[in-house]
N, C-alpha and C positions, 0 to 999 in steps of 0.2 A: 572740584578736586575729588578724585576717587579716594575712598577710604583706604588707609594703609592696611596691608595684610600681614598678620602675624605668622612668621615662619618658625617652625619648631626645630627643623634640621636644615643645615646647610649642605648642599650636595657635595660629595667628596671629589667630584670631577665636574668639569665644565663643558666637556665635548665628547661626543661619540662619533667615531668615523668608521663607516662600513668598509669592508674589504671584499671585493673591489668597490671603489666609490664610482657609481654609475653617473650620477649627476653632481657636478661641482657646486651647485647653488645650495648653500646651507639653509637649514630651517632653524629659526630661533624660538626656543621654548623659555617662557618666563619662569622665574623661580616660584612665583605664586601658582602657576599652572602645574608645575612639578609637585609642589606641596599638596595641592588638591588631589592629584593623581595618586600620590603616595598614601595619603590618609584614607581615601575611599577604596582604591583598588588593591593596595598592598596591606594596609592595616585593617581594612574591613569596616571602617566607620561609616555610619550613615552620612548623607549629605548635611543633615541638620547638625550632627555631632562635629563633623569636619568644619562647618561654618562657625560653630562655637569655639572650636580650637583655634581657628584662624582669625576669629573676631570679625567675621563678615556674615552676610545673610546666606541662607541656603541657596537662593537664586544666584548669588555671586559664585558659590562653589559649583553649581550646575554649569554656569557659563565657562568657568575655568576648566572644568572637566571636559566639556565638549571640545574646547579649543585644544587642550593638551592631547586628548585621544586622537583627534584628527591629525595633529602635527606628528605624533609618534608613528601612527599608521602610515602617513605619507613618507616619513623618513625611511621606514622599514621597507615599504613596497617600491619606492623609487630609488633606493640606494643612495640617500642623501645624508650628509653630515648633520648632526643634531647638536646645536650649541645652546647651552643653558645660560641665560642672561640674568644678572643680579636684579 
C-alpha cells in the first residue's frame, strides 16, 4: 500500500479546458501531483521541505513532480483538457 499523502490545499477547480481544444482525450492529474507542483514550483520549497509538508520522502516528491510537469506540459502543448482527480 502506498503511503498516504498530506494535502495542504484543495484545488478550487477540477478541470482546465483549452480553447480551442485540439485533442479531446483528457489528461488526469492527481491531487498529490498538483500539491507537489504547487509546493515546489509555486511556493518555492525544496523537495525535502515539500516532502516534510506532504509527509512523504523527497524521492516521492521528485516522482510526483516529474509526472505532474510532464502532464501539464503535454496538456499545454497538445491542447488537451486537464482534469484534477481527488
